[in-house]
BALOBA-1460 file (C-alpha; in Angstrom, 3 decimals):
// residues 344
<rec num="1" residu="x" x="-23.281" y="-8.240" z="10.324"/>
<rec num="2" residu="x" x="-26.423" y="-8.046" z="8.164"/>
<rec num="3" residu="x" x="-28.497" y="-11.052" z="7.112"/>
<rec num="4" residu="x" x="-27.553" y="-10.930" z="3.423"/>
<rec num="5" residu="x" x="-23.842" y="-10.885" z="4.309"/>
<rec num="6" residu="x" x="-24.311" y="-13.879" z="6.650"/>
<rec num="7" residu="x" x="-26.188" y="-15.765" z="3.951"/>
<rec num="8" residu="x" x="-23.523" y="-15.097" z="1.331"/>
<rec num="9" residu="x" x="-20.732" y="-16.220" z="3.653"/>
<rec num="10" residu="x" x="-22.637" y="-19.339" z="4.679"/>
<rec num="11" residu="x" x="-23.292" y="-20.198" z="1.030"/>
<rec num="12" residu="x" x="-19.595" y="-19.811" z="0.187"/>
<rec num="13" residu="x" x="-18.625" y="-22.091" z="3.073"/>
<rec num="14" residu="x" x="-21.199" y="-24.734" z="2.081"/>
<rec num="15" residu="x" x="-20.002" y="-24.659" z="-1.523"/>
<rec num="16" residu="x" x="-16.435" y="-25.155" z="-0.398"/>
<rec num="17" residu="x" x="-17.316" y="-28.137" z="1.823"/>
<rec num="18" residu="x" x="-20.101" y="-29.851" z="-0.104"/>
<rec num="19" residu="x" x="-19.683" y="-33.544" z="-0.855"/>
<rec num="20" residu="x" x="-16.477" y="-34.180" z="1.110"/>
<rec num="21" residu="x" x="-15.473" y="-34.561" z="4.723"/>
<rec num="22" residu="x" x="-12.712" y="-32.103" z="5.526"/>
<rec num="23" residu="x" x="-11.251" y="-29.837" z="8.178"/>
<rec num="24" residu="x" x="-13.040" y="-26.688" z="9.299"/>
<rec num="25" residu="x" x="-12.857" y="-23.878" z="6.733"/>
<rec num="26" residu="x" x="-14.306" y="-20.406" z="6.155"/>
<rec num="27" residu="x" x="-14.531" y="-17.925" z="3.276"/>
<rec num="28" residu="x" x="-15.126" y="-14.197" z="3.773"/>
<rec num="29" residu="x" x="-16.218" y="-11.561" z="1.272"/>
<rec num="30" residu="x" x="-15.119" y="-8.035" z="2.176"/>
<rec num="31" residu="x" x="-14.375" y="-4.647" z="0.680"/>
<rec num="32" residu="x" x="-15.138" y="-0.954" z="0.667"/>
<rec num="33" residu="x" x="-16.563" y="1.757" z="-1.554"/>
<rec num="34" residu="x" x="-15.174" y="5.284" z="-1.499"/>
<rec num="35" residu="x" x="-16.384" y="8.189" z="-3.638"/>
<rec num="36" residu="x" x="-15.965" y="11.926" z="-3.432"/>
<rec num="37" residu="x" x="-15.746" y="15.212" z="-5.288"/>
<rec num="38" residu="x" x="-12.317" y="16.798" z="-5.691"/>
<rec num="39" residu="x" x="-10.708" y="19.986" z="-6.982"/>
<rec num="40" residu="x" x="-7.030" y="20.647" z="-7.677"/>
<rec num="41" residu="x" x="-5.317" y="23.814" z="-8.876"/>
<rec num="42" residu="x" x="-5.374" y="23.866" z="-12.680"/>
<rec num="43" residu="x" x="-8.000" y="21.088" z="-12.929"/>
<rec num="44" residu="x" x="-11.784" y="21.039" z="-13.131"/>
<rec num="45" residu="x" x="-14.042" y="19.664" z="-10.408"/>
<rec num="46" residu="x" x="-14.105" y="15.866" z="-10.693"/>
<rec num="47" residu="x" x="-15.555" y="12.773" z="-9.077"/>
<rec num="48" residu="x" x="-13.201" y="10.095" z="-7.859"/>
<rec num="49" residu="x" x="-11.823" y="8.206" z="-4.878"/>
<rec num="50" residu="x" x="-9.823" y="9.131" z="-1.822"/>
<rec num="51" residu="x" x="-9.009" y="5.526" z="-0.937"/>
<rec num="52" residu="x" x="-8.560" y="2.403" z="-3.044"/>
<rec num="53" residu="x" x="-11.877" y="0.626" z="-3.632"/>
<rec num="54" residu="x" x="-11.622" y="-3.087" z="-2.922"/>
<rec num="55" residu="x" x="-13.654" y="-6.249" z="-3.393"/>
<rec num="56" residu="x" x="-11.925" y="-9.161" z="-1.716"/>
<rec num="57" residu="x" x="-12.272" y="-12.862" z="-1.034"/>
<rec num="58" residu="x" x="-10.243" y="-14.569" z="1.656"/>
<rec num="59" residu="x" x="-10.375" y="-18.019" z="3.130"/>
<rec num="60" residu="x" x="-8.725" y="-20.171" z="5.756"/>
<rec num="61" residu="x" x="-8.813" y="-23.925" z="6.307"/>
<rec num="62" residu="x" x="-7.735" y="-25.540" z="9.562"/>
<rec num="63" residu="x" x="-5.455" y="-28.454" z="8.618"/>
<rec num="64" residu="x" x="-4.857" y="-29.543" z="12.209"/>
<rec num="65" residu="x" x="-1.802" y="-29.451" z="14.488"/>
<rec num="66" residu="x" x="-1.766" y="-25.652" z="14.315"/>
<rec num="67" residu="x" x="-1.371" y="-25.565" z="10.521"/>
<rec num="68" residu="x" x="-3.726" y="-23.534" z="8.314"/>
<rec num="69" residu="x" x="-4.087" y="-23.053" z="4.569"/>
<rec num="70" residu="x" x="-5.119" y="-19.581" z="3.441"/>
<rec num="71" residu="x" x="-5.795" y="-17.564" z="0.310"/>
<rec num="72" residu="x" x="-6.722" y="-13.971" z="-0.555"/>
<rec num="73" residu="x" x="-7.880" y="-12.400" z="-3.816"/>
<rec num="74" residu="x" x="-8.490" y="-8.667" z="-4.039"/>
<rec num="75" residu="x" x="-9.981" y="-6.704" z="-6.931"/>
<rec num="76" residu="x" x="-9.580" y="-2.938" z="-7.187"/>
<rec num="77" residu="x" x="-12.293" y="-0.987" z="-8.984"/>
<rec num="78" residu="x" x="-13.481" y="2.551" z="-9.793"/>
<rec num="79" residu="x" x="-17.128" y="2.879" z="-8.650"/>
<rec num="80" residu="x" x="-17.640" y="6.269" z="-10.343"/>
<rec num="81" residu="x" x="-17.506" y="4.531" z="-13.739"/>
<rec num="82" residu="x" x="-18.014" y="0.900" z="-12.660"/>
<rec num="83" residu="x" x="-14.793" y="-0.470" z="-14.155"/>
<rec num="84" residu="x" x="-11.700" y="-2.273" z="-12.925"/>
<rec num="85" residu="x" x="-9.150" y="0.252" z="-11.626"/>
<rec num="86" residu="x" x="-6.761" y="1.399" z="-14.354"/>
<rec num="87" residu="x" x="-6.753" y="0.238" z="-17.963"/>
<rec num="88" residu="x" x="-3.472" y="-1.679" z="-17.634"/>
<rec num="89" residu="x" x="-3.940" y="-3.143" z="-14.170"/>
<rec num="90" residu="x" x="-4.637" y="-6.845" z="-13.499"/>
<rec num="91" residu="x" x="-8.018" y="-8.156" z="-12.329"/>
<rec num="92" residu="x" x="-6.597" y="-8.961" z="-8.880"/>
<rec num="93" residu="x" x="-4.647" y="-5.724" z="-8.624"/>
<rec num="94" residu="x" x="-4.746" y="-5.655" z="-4.822"/>
<rec num="95" residu="x" x="-3.370" y="-9.136" z="-4.238"/>
<rec num="96" residu="x" x="-3.641" y="-12.770" z="-5.243"/>
<rec num="97" residu="x" x="-1.883" y="-15.083" z="-2.806"/>
<rec num="98" residu="x" x="-2.097" y="-18.580" z="-1.368"/>
<rec num="99" residu="x" x="-0.083" y="-19.981" z="1.507"/>
<rec num="100" residu="x" x="0.338" y="-21.729" z="4.832"/>
<rec num="101" residu="x" x="0.354" y="-20.443" z="8.404"/>
<rec num="102" residu="x" x="1.686" y="-22.149" z="11.498"/>
<rec num="103" residu="x" x="4.090" y="-21.810" z="14.407"/>
<rec num="104" residu="x" x="6.780" y="-20.885" z="11.853"/>
<rec num="105" residu="x" x="4.812" y="-17.807" z="10.743"/>
<rec num="106" residu="x" x="3.056" y="-17.214" z="7.413"/>
<rec num="107" residu="x" x="4.341" y="-18.091" z="3.935"/>
<rec num="108" residu="x" x="2.432" y="-16.991" z="0.827"/>
<rec num="109" residu="x" x="3.062" y="-17.061" z="-2.920"/>
<rec num="110" residu="x" x="1.682" y="-14.731" z="-5.614"/>
<rec num="111" residu="x" x="1.201" y="-10.958" z="-5.812"/>
<rec num="112" residu="x" x="0.882" y="-8.426" z="-3.003"/>
<rec num="113" residu="x" x="2.356" y="-5.491" z="-1.122"/>
<rec num="114" residu="x" x="6.077" y="-5.789" z="-0.452"/>
<rec num="115" residu="x" x="7.324" y="-6.122" z="3.130"/>
<rec num="116" residu="x" x="8.414" y="-2.464" z="3.205"/>
<rec num="117" residu="x" x="5.268" y="-1.119" z="1.549"/>
<rec num="118" residu="x" x="2.991" y="-3.173" z="3.812"/>
<rec num="119" residu="x" x="4.780" y="-2.052" z="6.989"/>
<rec num="120" residu="x" x="5.107" y="1.688" z="6.375"/>
<rec num="121" residu="x" x="1.349" y="2.459" z="6.230"/>
<rec num="122" residu="x" x="1.183" y="2.311" z="10.053"/>
<rec num="123" residu="x" x="3.486" y="5.339" z="10.204"/>
<rec num="124" residu="x" x="1.749" y="7.612" z="7.669"/>
<rec num="125" residu="x" x="-0.678" y="10.274" z="8.939"/>
<rec num="126" residu="x" x="-3.361" y="9.335" z="6.366"/>
<rec num="127" residu="x" x="-2.952" y="5.610" z="7.263"/>
<rec num="128" residu="x" x="-1.649" y="4.693" z="3.825"/>
<rec num="129" residu="x" x="-4.651" y="5.867" z="1.783"/>
<rec num="130" residu="x" x="-3.599" y="7.277" z="-1.627"/>
<rec num="131" residu="x" x="-5.426" y="10.545" z="-0.950"/>
<rec num="132" residu="x" x="-3.817" y="13.493" z="-2.735"/>
<rec num="133" residu="x" x="-3.619" y="15.114" z="0.708"/>
<rec num="134" residu="x" x="-1.632" y="12.120" z="1.998"/>
<rec num="135" residu="x" x="2.023" y="11.136" z="1.698"/>
<rec num="136" residu="x" x="2.228" y="7.388" z="1.065"/>
<rec num="137" residu="x" x="2.510" y="7.376" z="-2.752"/>
<rec num="138" residu="x" x="5.436" y="9.800" z="-2.997"/>
<rec num="139" residu="x" x="7.109" y="11.215" z="0.094"/>
<rec num="140" residu="x" x="6.845" y="8.057" z="2.232"/>
<rec num="141" residu="x" x="8.830" y="6.219" z="-0.451"/>
<rec num="142" residu="x" x="10.897" y="9.163" z="-1.764"/>
<rec num="143" residu="x" x="9.345" y="8.716" z="-5.228"/>
<rec num="144" residu="x" x="10.430" y="5.056" z="-5.451"/>
<rec num="145" residu="x" x="8.594" y="2.292" z="-7.350"/>
<rec num="146" residu="x" x="8.720" y="-1.342" z="-6.216"/>
<rec num="147" residu="x" x="7.693" y="-2.833" z="-9.549"/>
<rec num="148" residu="x" x="9.338" y="-1.624" z="-12.793"/>
<rec num="149" residu="x" x="8.457" y="-4.992" z="-14.385"/>
<rec num="150" residu="x" x="4.716" y="-4.318" z="-14.624"/>
<rec num="151" residu="x" x="2.969" y="-2.372" z="-17.435"/>
<rec num="152" residu="x" x="2.974" y="1.429" z="-17.258"/>
<rec num="153" residu="x" x="0.264" y="2.671" z="-14.896"/>
<rec num="154" residu="x" x="0.328" y="-0.394" z="-12.639"/>
<rec num="155" residu="x" x="0.601" y="-0.193" z="-8.877"/>
<rec num="156" residu="x" x="4.039" y="0.944" z="-7.716"/>
<rec num="157" residu="x" x="4.045" y="-0.762" z="-4.315"/>
<rec num="158" residu="x" x="3.675" y="-4.489" z="-5.056"/>
<rec num="159" residu="x" x="5.728" y="-7.444" z="-6.245"/>
<rec num="160" residu="x" x="4.285" y="-9.965" z="-8.694"/>
<rec num="161" residu="x" x="5.741" y="-13.497" z="-8.967"/>
<rec num="162" residu="x" x="6.854" y="-13.324" z="-5.338"/>
<rec num="163" residu="x" x="7.201" y="-15.272" z="-2.081"/>
<rec num="164" residu="x" x="6.114" y="-13.515" z="1.131"/>
<rec num="165" residu="x" x="7.147" y="-14.452" z="4.685"/>
<rec num="166" residu="x" x="5.933" y="-12.974" z="7.989"/>
<rec num="167" residu="x" x="7.494" y="-14.319" z="11.164"/>
<rec num="168" residu="x" x="5.553" y="-14.816" z="14.393"/>
<rec num="169" residu="x" x="5.596" y="-11.734" z="16.617"/>
<rec num="170" residu="x" x="7.989" y="-12.378" z="19.520"/>
<rec num="171" residu="x" x="8.225" y="-9.835" z="22.340"/>
<rec num="172" residu="x" x="6.754" y="-7.230" z="19.965"/>
<rec num="173" residu="x" x="9.266" y="-7.898" z="17.177"/>
<rec num="174" residu="x" x="8.291" y="-9.232" z="13.731"/>
<rec num="175" residu="x" x="10.361" y="-9.877" z="10.596"/>
<rec num="176" residu="x" x="8.811" y="-9.599" z="7.117"/>
<rec num="177" residu="x" x="10.544" y="-10.687" z="3.902"/>
<rec num="178" residu="x" x="9.473" y="-10.592" z="0.239"/>
<rec num="179" residu="x" x="11.539" y="-12.042" z="-2.620"/>
<rec num="180" residu="x" x="10.402" y="-11.921" z="-6.266"/>
<rec num="181" residu="x" x="11.575" y="-13.305" z="-9.568"/>
<rec num="182" residu="x" x="12.748" y="-10.931" z="-12.307"/>
<rec num="183" residu="x" x="10.236" y="-12.159" z="-14.861"/>
<rec num="184" residu="x" x="9.094" y="-9.588" z="-17.423"/>
<rec num="185" residu="x" x="5.434" y="-8.700" z="-17.008"/>
<rec num="186" residu="x" x="4.730" y="-6.256" z="-19.839"/>
<rec num="187" residu="x" x="7.018" y="-3.516" z="-18.566"/>
<rec num="188" residu="x" x="7.857" y="-0.547" z="-20.800"/>
<rec num="189" residu="x" x="11.425" y="0.191" z="-21.884"/>
<rec num="190" residu="x" x="13.588" y="1.712" z="-19.157"/>
<rec num="191" residu="x" x="15.905" y="4.310" z="-20.692"/>
<rec num="192" residu="x" x="18.096" y="4.566" z="-17.587"/>
<rec num="193" residu="x" x="21.705" y="5.221" z="-18.592"/>
<rec num="194" residu="x" x="20.911" y="4.409" z="-22.213"/>
<rec num="195" residu="x" x="19.146" y="6.454" z="-24.889"/>
<rec num="196" residu="x" x="15.683" y="6.548" z="-26.427"/>
<rec num="197" residu="x" x="17.017" y="4.462" z="-29.332"/>
<rec num="198" residu="x" x="19.016" y="2.097" z="-27.107"/>
<rec num="199" residu="x" x="17.442" y="1.997" z="-23.620"/>
<rec num="200" residu="x" x="19.270" y="0.411" z="-20.697"/>
<rec num="201" residu="x" x="16.471" y="-2.180" z="-20.485"/>
<rec num="202" residu="x" x="14.239" y="-3.099" z="-23.432"/>
<rec num="203" residu="x" x="10.450" y="-3.297" z="-23.139"/>
<rec num="204" residu="x" x="9.082" y="-6.538" z="-21.653"/>
<rec num="205" residu="x" x="12.590" y="-7.728" z="-20.816"/>
<rec num="206" residu="x" x="13.682" y="-9.423" z="-17.608"/>
<rec num="207" residu="x" x="15.999" y="-7.173" z="-15.604"/>
<rec num="208" residu="x" x="19.262" y="-8.131" z="-13.926"/>
<rec num="209" residu="x" x="18.338" y="-8.682" z="-10.302"/>
<rec num="210" residu="x" x="15.772" y="-10.490" z="-8.205"/>
<rec num="211" residu="x" x="13.820" y="-7.882" z="-6.201"/>
<rec num="212" residu="x" x="13.713" y="-8.185" z="-2.420"/>
<rec num="213" residu="x" x="12.086" y="-6.322" z="0.443"/>
<rec num="214" residu="x" x="12.714" y="-6.672" z="4.192"/>
<rec num="215" residu="x" x="11.140" y="-4.966" z="7.198"/>
<rec num="216" residu="x" x="11.413" y="-5.364" z="10.942"/>
<rec num="217" residu="x" x="8.607" y="-3.943" z="13.067"/>
<rec num="218" residu="x" x="8.480" y="-3.527" z="16.829"/>
<rec num="219" residu="x" x="5.582" y="-2.756" z="19.165"/>
<rec num="220" residu="x" x="5.792" y="-2.147" z="22.915"/>
<rec num="221" residu="x" x="2.986" y="-0.426" z="24.759"/>
<rec num="222" residu="x" x="2.442" y="3.048" z="23.307"/>
<rec num="223" residu="x" x="5.516" y="2.837" z="21.030"/>
<rec num="224" residu="x" x="6.004" y="1.283" z="17.582"/>
<rec num="225" residu="x" x="8.902" y="1.373" z="15.120"/>
<rec num="226" residu="x" x="9.965" y="0.085" z="11.699"/>
<rec num="227" residu="x" x="13.259" y="-0.416" z="9.896"/>
<rec num="228" residu="x" x="13.005" y="-1.502" z="6.247"/>
<rec num="229" residu="x" x="15.008" y="-1.862" z="3.044"/>
<rec num="230" residu="x" x="14.111" y="-2.828" z="-0.520"/>
<rec num="231" residu="x" x="15.698" y="-3.256" z="-3.948"/>
<rec num="232" residu="x" x="13.618" y="-3.492" z="-7.127"/>
<rec num="233" residu="x" x="14.469" y="-5.325" z="-10.343"/>
<rec num="234" residu="x" x="16.157" y="-2.210" z="-11.778"/>
<rec num="235" residu="x" x="18.473" y="-2.237" z="-8.727"/>
<rec num="236" residu="x" x="17.017" y="0.953" z="-7.277"/>
<rec num="237" residu="x" x="17.405" y="0.802" z="-3.490"/>
<rec num="238" residu="x" x="15.254" y="2.285" z="-0.745"/>
<rec num="239" residu="x" x="15.633" y="2.218" z="3.014"/>
<rec num="240" residu="x" x="13.294" y="3.674" z="5.614"/>
<rec num="241" residu="x" x="13.042" y="4.141" z="9.360"/>
<rec num="242" residu="x" x="9.813" y="5.146" z="11.104"/>
<rec num="243" residu="x" x="8.234" y="5.388" z="14.522"/>
<rec num="244" residu="x" x="5.004" y="6.249" z="16.305"/>
<rec num="245" residu="x" x="3.815" y="6.977" z="19.811"/>
<rec num="246" residu="x" x="0.308" y="6.974" z="21.262"/>
<rec num="247" residu="x" x="0.953" y="10.166" z="23.216"/>
<rec num="248" residu="x" x="-2.583" y="10.174" z="24.637"/>
<rec num="249" residu="x" x="-5.550" y="7.856" z="24.164"/>
<rec num="250" residu="x" x="-6.866" y="10.323" z="21.571"/>
<rec num="251" residu="x" x="-3.531" y="11.345" z="19.972"/>
<rec num="252" residu="x" x="-1.083" y="9.342" z="17.836"/>
<rec num="253" residu="x" x="2.155" y="10.902" z="16.545"/>
<rec num="254" residu="x" x="4.093" y="9.458" z="13.579"/>
<rec num="255" residu="x" x="7.382" y="10.213" z="11.825"/>
<rec num="256" residu="x" x="9.471" y="8.623" z="9.068"/>
<rec num="257" residu="x" x="12.670" y="9.146" z="7.080"/>
<rec num="258" residu="x" x="13.573" y="7.456" z="3.799"/>
<rec num="259" residu="x" x="16.349" y="7.490" z="1.202"/>
<rec num="260" residu="x" x="16.235" y="6.261" z="-2.406"/>
<rec num="261" residu="x" x="19.351" y="5.439" z="-4.467"/>
<rec num="262" residu="x" x="18.972" y="5.139" z="-8.272"/>
<rec num="263" residu="x" x="22.690" y="4.938" z="-9.066"/>
<rec num="264" residu="x" x="22.250" y="1.869" z="-11.292"/>
<rec num="265" residu="x" x="19.988" y="3.731" z="-13.739"/>
<rec num="266" residu="x" x="20.693" y="7.432" z="-13.046"/>
<rec num="267" residu="x" x="24.170" y="8.799" z="-13.774"/>
<rec num="268" residu="x" x="23.862" y="12.188" z="-12.022"/>
<rec num="269" residu="x" x="22.336" y="13.026" z="-8.613"/>
<rec num="270" residu="x" x="20.826" y="9.568" z="-8.002"/>
<rec num="271" residu="x" x="19.838" y="10.005" z="-4.338"/>
<rec num="272" residu="x" x="16.440" y="11.287" z="-3.126"/>
<rec num="273" residu="x" x="15.697" y="11.773" z="0.561"/>
<rec num="274" residu="x" x="12.349" y="12.431" z="2.242"/>
<rec num="275" residu="x" x="10.759" y="12.763" z="5.656"/>
<rec num="276" residu="x" x="7.208" y="13.022" z="6.988"/>
<rec num="277" residu="x" x="5.776" y="13.922" z="10.394"/>
<rec num="278" residu="x" x="2.111" y="13.748" z="11.326"/>
<rec num="279" residu="x" x="-0.632" y="13.159" z="13.846"/>
<rec num="280" residu="x" x="-4.060" y="11.582" z="14.275"/>
<rec num="281" residu="x" x="-6.267" y="13.326" z="16.836"/>
<rec num="282" residu="x" x="-9.734" y="12.125" z="17.834"/>
<rec num="283" residu="x" x="-12.170" y="15.036" z="17.926"/>
<rec num="284" residu="x" x="-15.787" y="14.313" z="18.767"/>
<rec num="285" residu="x" x="-17.127" y="11.443" z="16.647"/>
<rec num="286" residu="x" x="-14.256" y="11.748" z="14.158"/>
<rec num="287" residu="x" x="-10.504" y="11.975" z="13.670"/>
<rec num="288" residu="x" x="-8.270" y="14.801" z="12.454"/>
<rec num="289" residu="x" x="-5.415" y="13.715" z="10.152"/>
<rec num="290" residu="x" x="-2.485" y="16.113" z="9.779"/>
<rec num="291" residu="x" x="0.962" y="15.882" z="8.248"/>
<rec num="292" residu="x" x="3.905" y="17.767" z="6.815"/>
<rec num="293" residu="x" x="6.658" y="16.350" z="4.624"/>
<rec num="294" residu="x" x="9.585" y="17.226" z="2.400"/>
<rec num="295" residu="x" x="11.270" y="15.361" z="-0.464"/>
<rec num="296" residu="x" x="14.732" y="16.456" z="-1.579"/>
<rec num="297" residu="x" x="16.162" y="14.985" z="-4.786"/>
<rec num="298" residu="x" x="19.883" y="15.628" z="-5.384"/>
<rec num="299" residu="x" x="20.317" y="18.691" z="-7.572"/>
<rec num="300" residu="x" x="16.581" y="19.344" z="-7.948"/>
<rec num="301" residu="x" x="13.902" y="21.546" z="-6.416"/>
<rec num="302" residu="x" x="12.555" y="20.007" z="-3.192"/>
<rec num="303" residu="x" x="8.878" y="19.150" z="-2.754"/>
<rec num="304" residu="x" x="7.111" y="20.450" z="0.364"/>
<rec num="305" residu="x" x="3.639" y="19.314" z="1.348"/>
<rec num="306" residu="x" x="1.142" y="19.952" z="4.110"/>
<rec num="307" residu="x" x="-1.985" y="17.795" z="4.332"/>
<rec num="308" residu="x" x="-5.097" y="17.971" z="6.520"/>
<rec num="309" residu="x" x="-8.126" y="15.728" z="6.702"/>
<rec num="310" residu="x" x="-11.095" y="15.038" z="8.946"/>
<rec num="311" residu="x" x="-13.112" y="11.809" z="9.103"/>
<rec num="312" residu="x" x="-16.573" y="12.119" z="10.660"/>
<rec num="313" residu="x" x="-17.878" y="8.745" z="11.789"/>
<rec num="314" residu="x" x="-21.508" y="7.938" z="11.014"/>
<rec num="315" residu="x" x="-21.114" y="4.331" z="12.203"/>
<rec num="316" residu="x" x="-18.361" y="1.751" z="12.704"/>
<rec num="317" residu="x" x="-18.312" y="1.120" z="8.952"/>
<rec num="318" residu="x" x="-19.147" y="4.505" z="7.403"/>
<rec num="319" residu="x" x="-17.582" y="7.943" z="7.607"/>
<rec num="320" residu="x" x="-17.630" y="11.267" z="5.765"/>
<rec num="321" residu="x" x="-14.315" y="12.973" z="5.016"/>
<rec num="322" residu="x" x="-12.872" y="16.361" z="4.099"/>
<rec num="323" residu="x" x="-9.280" y="16.667" z="2.800"/>
<rec num="324" residu="x" x="-7.102" y="19.648" z="1.890"/>
<rec num="325" residu="x" x="-3.440" y="20.047" z="1.020"/>
<rec num="326" residu="x" x="-0.831" y="22.339" z="-0.442"/>
<rec num="327" residu="x" x="2.071" y="20.876" z="-2.407"/>
<rec num="328" residu="x" x="4.901" y="23.105" z="-3.556"/>
<rec num="329" residu="x" x="7.852" y="22.307" z="-5.811"/>
<rec num="330" residu="x" x="8.374" y="24.482" z="-8.902"/>
<rec num="331" residu="x" x="4.755" y="25.615" z="-8.580"/>
<rec num="332" residu="x" x="2.197" y="25.520" z="-5.771"/>
<rec num="333" residu="x" x="-0.833" y="23.202" z="-6.058"/>
<rec num="334" residu="x" x="-3.832" y="23.289" z="-3.721"/>
<rec num="335" residu="x" x="-6.189" y="20.322" z="-3.331"/>
<rec num="336" residu="x" x="-9.655" y="20.030" z="-1.765"/>
<rec num="337" residu="x" x="-11.956" y="17.034" z="-1.491"/>
<rec num="338" residu="x" x="-15.099" y="15.760" z="0.248"/>
<rec num="339" residu="x" x="-16.616" y="12.286" z="0.139"/>
<rec num="340" residu="x" x="-17.969" y="9.191" z="1.841"/>
<rec num="341" residu="x" x="-16.274" y="5.885" z="2.698"/>
<rec num="342" residu="x" x="-18.143" y="2.659" z="3.531"/>
<rec num="343" residu="x" x="-16.655" y="-0.706" z="4.551"/>
<rec num="344" residu="x" x="-18.513" y="-3.967" z="4.012"/>
């Protein structure tokens, strides 16, 4: 930890405790910056990001008797242009939550990743980064979106206006639950089974159902597994099962299967199924990321994708990366990218 970081953290703690006698507390500033150069079939060379860029603030206060208060605020930004990520996204796009933690587990209120979306990143070969070579934003969720209530272009894997619960881990098993209200949040019209003139759900209108997300994760030695289910406010349902094994100290294998059901808003061929297999292999000072997946919508052309990446570690906080993939549905699209990622 460098001196400037220590000074900033100490200053934040002093500001939070000045003038009053209270329980022990701490505030941490964290984040990352990721930039690279990328090329995709049919597009010009461009600068952008392989991973989400974050600036976060999190704090914990010891309330005594094993009870803690905690908060976390996370901004997402685009360093290539110096702006907040996405024109329609909120300031605290990543998360904005406050809660309590104790022997009962952790309860938080606000905005964040759903239980399913937060759990499945451990079983994706690119570790949940939204790299074009990766699988998390499409195949790992069979094209599903968690949040149809947000403005167009917002993150598809979070609930706003939600309550989050994580149980204690007992014998390797943990239960995670997220329940949200169905408050409108600037969402566009959802045509669904309606028409352009009379959509099934009007713009900025509350939908019919409270969204929920549930996951159970299990860890035992070299094995890990997940079983999860979710329903969004438009009553689209998704369930997923996944597993991993640390086959060798330098080799992790992952696999997942998921099914999406849009019957409430899609009259014909509402089911989409997908699967992904992959591996992480340590080679020298870096790690090879490799995966293959397939998404099969009812009555439509399947999507097939192969993705490869290599992360070359320069330090514990900084690595260079090279990514490549081929994605084929109606047409074939190749992707190549190189860049640098730094955590702070």
